[in-house]
C-alpha positions as CSV (number, residue, x, y, z in Angstrom):
1,M,0.0,0.0,0.0
2,K,1.0,3.7,-0.2
3,A,1.6,5.7,2.9
4,V,3.2,8.9,4.1
5,V,6.3,7.8,6.1
6,Y,8.7,10.0,8.1
7,D,12.1,8.8,9.1
8,Q,13.1,12.0,10.9
9,P,11.7,15.5,11.5
10,R,10.8,17.4,8.4
11,R,11.7,14.5,6.1
12,F,9.0,12.2,4.7
13,A,8.2,10.3,1.5
14,V,4.9,9.0,0.0
15,T,6.1,5.4,-0.5
16,E,5.0,1.8,-0.8
17,V,5.0,-0.2,2.4
18,A,3.7,-3.7,3.3
19,D,-0.1,-4.1,3.5
20,P,-1.1,-4.5,7.1
21,H,-3.5,-7.2,8.1
22,A,-6.0,-7.5,11.0
23,G,-5.0,-9.7,13.9
24,P,-7.3,-11.1,16.6
25,G,-9.7,-8.4,17.8
26,E,-8.7,-6.0,15.1
27,V,-10.0,-4.7,11.8
28,R,-8.3,-3.3,8.8
29,L,-9.8,0.0,7.5
30,R,-9.6,1.3,4.0
31,V,-9.1,5.0,4.8
32,A,-11.7,7.2,3.2
33,L,-10.6,10.5,4.7
34,A,-8.0,11.6,7.2
35,G,-8.1,15.1,8.6
36,V,-5.0,17.4,8.6
37,C,-4.6,18.9,12.0
38,G,-2.2,21.5,13.5
39,T,-0.8,18.6,15.5
40,D,0.5,17.2,12.2
41,A,2.5,20.3,11.7
42,H,4.1,20.0,15.1
43,L,4.8,16.3,14.4
44,H,6.4,17.4,11.1
45,D,8.8,19.5,13.1
46,G,9.6,16.6,15.4
47,Q,7.5,17.8,18.3
48,F,4.9,15.9,20.3
49,D,7.0,12.8,20.8
50,P,6.8,11.1,17.4
51,V,8.1,7.6,17.0
52,Y,9.9,6.8,13.7
53,P,9.3,5.5,11.2
54,L,6.0,7.4,11.5
55,T,2.9,7.5,9.4
56,P,0.9,10.5,10.8
57,G,-2.9,11.1,10.6
58,H,-5.1,10.7,13.7
59,E,-8.5,12.0,12.4
60,I,-9.7,9.0,10.5
61,V,-12.9,7.7,8.8
62,G,-12.7,4.5,6.9
63,E,-14.4,1.4,5.6
64,V,-13.9,-2.0,7.3
65,D,-12.0,-4.0,4.8
66,E,-10.8,-7.0,6.8
67,V,-12.1,-8.5,10.0
68,G,-9.8,-10.3,12.4
69,E,-10.5,-13.3,14.5
70,G,-13.1,-12.8,17.3
71,V,-14.6,-9.6,15.9
72,T,-18.3,-10.0,15.8
73,D,-19.7,-6.4,16.0
74,L,-18.3,-5.0,12.9
75,R,-18.7,-6.2,9.3
76,A,-16.8,-5.7,6.0
77,G,-18.0,-2.6,4.2
78,Q,-19.1,-0.8,7.3
79,R,-18.1,2.9,7.7
80,V,-16.5,3.7,11.0
81,V,-14.5,6.5,12.7
82,L,-11.4,5.6,14.7
83,D,-10.6,6.6,18.2
84,N,-6.8,6.6,17.7
85,M,-5.9,6.4,21.4
86,Q,-5.4,3.2,23.3
87,S,-4.7,3.3,27.0
88,C,-3.8,0.4,29.3
89,G,-6.5,1.0,31.8
90,T,-4.3,-0.1,34.8
91,C,-1.5,2.5,35.3
92,S,-1.9,5.3,37.8
93,S,-3.1,7.8,35.2
94,C,-5.7,5.5,33.8
95,R,-6.9,4.6,37.3
96,R,-7.4,8.3,37.9
97,A,-9.5,8.7,34.7
98,R,-6.7,10.3,32.8
99,P,-6.3,8.0,29.8
100,A,-4.5,10.6,27.7
101,Y,-1.6,10.4,30.2
102,C,-1.4,6.6,30.2
103,A,2.1,5.3,30.8
104,H,1.7,2.9,27.9
105,L,-0.4,5.1,25.6
106,V,-0.6,4.1,21.9
107,A,-1.7,7.0,19.8
108,Q,-2.1,6.0,16.1
109,G,-0.6,8.8,14.0
110,V,1.8,9.8,16.7
111,N,3.7,6.8,18.0
112,A,2.0,4.1,15.9
113,P,0.9,4.0,12.2
114,G,-1.8,6.5,11.4
115,G,-4.3,7.4,8.7
116,F,-2.2,9.1,6.0
117,A,-2.2,5.7,4.2
118,Q,-4.4,3.6,2.1
119,Y,-5.1,1.1,5.0
120,I,-4.8,1.1,8.8
121,V,-5.2,-1.7,11.3
122,A,-6.9,-0.8,14.6
123,P,-8.6,-2.5,17.6
124,A,-12.2,-3.2,16.7
125,G,-13.4,-1.7,20.0
126,K,-11.9,1.6,19.0
127,C,-13.9,1.8,15.8
128,H,-17.3,3.5,16.0
129,P,-20.0,2.8,13.4
130,A,-20.8,5.9,11.3
131,D,-22.7,4.6,8.3
132,D,-25.3,7.3,8.9
133,L,-22.8,10.2,8.4
134,A,-21.2,11.4,5.2
135,P,-17.4,10.9,5.3
136,D,-16.8,14.7,5.3
137,V,-18.9,15.0,8.4
138,A,-17.6,11.8,10.2
139,V,-14.0,12.9,9.7
140,L,-14.7,15.7,12.2
141,T,-15.5,13.3,15.0
142,E,-12.0,13.2,16.6
143,P,-11.6,17.1,16.7
144,T,-15.2,17.3,18.1
145,A,-14.3,14.7,20.7
146,C,-11.3,16.9,21.7
147,V,-13.6,19.9,22.1
148,M,-16.1,17.8,24.1
149,H,-13.2,16.9,26.5
150,G,-12.2,20.5,26.6
151,L,-15.7,21.5,27.8
152,D,-15.5,18.8,30.4
153,V,-12.3,20.4,31.7
154,L,-13.6,23.9,31.4
155,G,-16.8,23.2,33.4
156,L,-18.5,26.3,31.9
157,P,-20.9,28.0,34.4
158,P,-24.3,28.6,32.7
159,G,-24.8,32.1,31.4
160,S,-21.1,32.8,30.9
161,D,-20.0,35.4,28.4
162,V,-17.3,33.7,26.3
163,L,-14.7,35.0,23.9
164,V,-13.0,32.5,21.5
165,F,-9.8,33.6,19.7
166,G,-9.5,31.7,16.4
167,A,-11.9,30.6,13.7
168,G,-10.1,27.5,12.4
169,P,-11.7,24.1,12.8
170,T,-11.3,23.9,16.6
171,G,-12.5,27.5,17.1
172,L,-15.6,26.9,15.0
173,L,-16.3,23.6,16.8
174,L,-15.7,25.3,20.2
175,A,-18.0,28.2,19.4
176,Q,-20.8,25.8,18.4
177,L,-20.6,23.6,21.5
178,L,-20.1,26.5,23.9
179,R,-23.5,27.8,22.9
180,H,-25.0,24.4,23.7
181,A,-23.1,24.2,26.9
182,G,-24.9,27.2,28.3
183,A,-22.9,30.3,27.3
184,S,-25.1,33.4,27.2
185,R,-23.0,34.9,24.4
186,V,-20.2,33.6,22.2
187,T,-17.9,36.1,20.5
188,V,-15.4,34.8,18.0
189,A,-12.3,36.9,17.1
190,A,-10.1,36.0,14.1
191,P,-8.2,37.7,11.2
192,T,-10.0,36.0,8.3
193,A,-13.4,37.5,7.2
194,G,-14.5,34.3,5.5
195,K,-13.9,32.2,8.6
196,L,-15.8,34.7,10.7
197,E,-18.7,34.4,8.3
198,I,-18.8,30.7,8.9
199,A,-18.7,31.3,12.7
200,A,-21.7,33.7,12.4
201,R,-23.5,31.2,10.2
202,H,-23.0,28.5,12.8
203,G,-24.4,30.6,15.6
204,A,-21.7,32.9,17.0
205,D,-23.4,35.9,18.6
206,E,-20.6,38.4,17.7
207,T,-17.6,38.3,15.4
208,V,-14.6,40.6,15.5
209,R,-12.0,40.8,12.8
210,M,-8.5,40.9,14.2
211,D,-6.5,42.9,11.7
212,R,-2.9,41.8,12.2
213,A,-1.8,45.3,11.0
214,D,-4.0,47.0,13.6
215,P,-4.8,44.6,16.5
216,E,-5.6,47.5,18.8
217,A,-8.8,48.3,16.9
218,A,-10.1,44.7,17.5
219,V,-9.1,44.8,21.2
220,A,-11.0,48.1,21.5
221,R,-14.1,46.5,20.0
222,L,-13.8,43.5,22.4
223,R,-13.5,45.9,25.3
224,E,-16.6,47.7,24.1
225,L,-18.5,44.3,24.0
226,A,-17.4,43.4,27.5
227,P,-16.2,46.5,29.4
228,E,-15.5,44.4,32.6
229,G,-14.0,41.6,30.6
230,F,-15.3,38.2,29.5
231,D,-16.1,35.4,31.9
232,V,-14.1,33.0,29.8
233,V,-11.5,33.7,27.2
234,V,-10.4,30.8,25.0
235,D,-7.3,30.6,22.9
236,A,-7.8,28.3,19.9
237,T,-4.9,29.6,17.9
238,G,-1.8,28.4,19.7
239,A,-0.1,31.8,19.1
240,V,1.7,33.4,22.0
241,G,0.8,36.8,20.7
242,V,-2.9,36.0,21.0
243,L,-2.4,34.3,24.4
244,E,-0.9,37.6,25.7
245,Q,-4.3,39.3,25.0
246,C,-6.3,36.8,27.0
247,M,-5.7,37.8,30.6
248,P,-6.4,41.5,30.0
249,L,-9.7,40.7,28.4
250,T,-10.8,38.3,31.2
251,R,-13.0,39.7,33.9
252,D,-12.1,39.4,37.6
253,G,-12.7,35.8,38.7
254,G,-12.8,34.6,35.1
255,T,-11.0,31.8,33.3
256,V,-8.4,31.8,30.6
257,F,-8.7,28.5,28.6
258,V,-5.6,27.4,26.8
259,Y,-6.9,25.1,24.0
260,G,-4.6,25.8,21.0
261,M,-1.3,24.0,20.8
262,T,1.8,26.2,20.8
263,D,5.3,25.2,19.9
264,E,7.0,23.3,22.7
265,A,9.6,26.0,23.1
266,D,7.1,28.9,23.4
267,R,6.9,30.8,26.6
268,L,4.2,33.1,28.0
269,T,4.9,35.6,30.7
270,V,2.2,35.6,33.4
271,S,2.0,37.9,36.4
272,P,1.3,35.7,39.4
273,Y,0.3,38.8,41.3
274,E,-2.5,39.4,38.8
275,V,-3.7,35.8,39.0
276,F,-3.7,36.2,42.8
277,R,-5.2,39.6,43.0
278,R,-7.9,39.1,40.4
279,E,-8.6,35.4,41.3
280,L,-8.1,34.3,37.7
281,V,-8.2,30.7,36.7
282,I,-5.9,29.3,33.9
283,K,-6.9,25.9,32.5
284,G,-5.6,23.8,29.6
285,S,-7.1,20.9,27.7
286,F,-5.2,18.1,26.0
287,S,-6.6,15.6,23.5
288,Q,-9.8,13.7,24.3
289,A,-11.1,11.3,26.8
290,Y,-14.4,9.4,27.1
291,S,-15.9,11.8,24.5
292,F,-16.1,10.0,21.1
293,D,-19.6,8.7,21.5
294,R,-20.8,12.2,22.5
295,A,-19.0,13.8,19.6
296,L,-20.7,11.4,17.2
297,Q,-24.1,12.2,18.7
298,A,-23.4,16.0,18.4
299,L,-22.7,15.5,14.7
300,R,-25.7,13.2,14.2
301,T,-28.1,15.7,15.9
302,G,-26.8,18.8,14.2
303,R,-25.6,20.3,17.4
304,V,-22.3,20.5,15.5
305,V,-22.8,21.7,12.0
306,A,-20.0,20.6,9.6
307,D,-21.1,22.8,6.6
308,G,-18.2,24.9,5.4
309,I,-15.5,23.6,7.6
310,I,-13.8,21.3,5.1
311,T,-12.5,23.5,2.3
312,H,-9.5,21.6,0.9
313,T,-9.1,18.0,-0.2
314,F,-5.7,16.5,-1.2
315,A,-4.6,13.1,-2.6
316,L,-2.0,11.2,-0.6
317,D,0.7,12.1,-3.1
318,D,0.0,15.8,-2.4
319,Y,0.7,15.5,1.4
320,A,3.2,18.3,1.3
321,D,0.5,20.6,-0.1
322,A,-1.9,19.4,2.6
323,L,0.6,20.5,5.2
324,A,1.1,23.8,3.5
325,A,-2.6,24.4,3.6
326,L,-2.5,24.7,7.4
327,H,-0.8,28.1,6.8
328,D,-3.2,29.2,4.0
329,R,-5.7,31.7,5.4
330,S,-8.3,30.6,2.8
331,C,-8.2,27.0,4.2
332,V,-10.4,26.2,7.1
333,K,-9.9,22.5,7.2
334,A,-7.9,20.2,4.9
335,V,-8.4,16.5,4.5
336,V,-6.4,13.8,2.7
337,R,-8.3,11.2,0.6
338,P,-6.0,8.2,0.2
């Protein structure tokens, strides 16, 4: 089969590798779509603990192609989405309901073969039937599951006034689910007008364009919307320059929610006195846990609307272009169709 294979940071090839086969308790999937995520850009640079040789791709929808011994609840030809994370269930982190910090974590697309390939083998129990969803909707399950977990961590008080920085895929998903989680108002701030239009179409109450040449105008507008600050300010960009704007725009007693993934070497200066004096809360959210089923249900019921999020589709041979699309302001979400 053909797959993207890295042998070191920033060096990959689209090459022929041996076809994988399903073992006991496993299925082989013919990959229909695999989403391109900002995490893949970090993996490209050697961050996020990749294991080589590496085939990335962790947002996967596919068709069951081969069924291993003992698998009775999946059938050939069935469309499924894959929860790419496998935890041991017995280490101290798993026993504390923190499977993403499992001491023996297997994360397909990070330290095990992922979905930027024609086929992938996975445990049957990690494959969720999705025949009722179109592939370009189902492929959003994993990022939606991450947002679901983020909301679990955030613990949003009902009636909160929320600001979301960023209108990429995660920002758009966050804005939608924050509304259903009880926010009284969701404001989305981002530099790209087209993405803000999608945010408004999906239910954002206010949108503010952050002109990179004149950010102060946008900050002034945000202060006008919330003179005392927002109850919750979410960074979904992973940009330190944006994170620096979060605390000043958070009201006393409010929460800064770090959702976007920065580079490992990035540093943010925070005044501990301000956190102390203003009783601020700073929270972070990593990956997903116990949220795949809920993500699928949100997509099925229309609580999460996929329309307009996927804008670019690439062949496997064009993986370099798919990575480059992450930095293209016209691209909301790119997917690879092996």
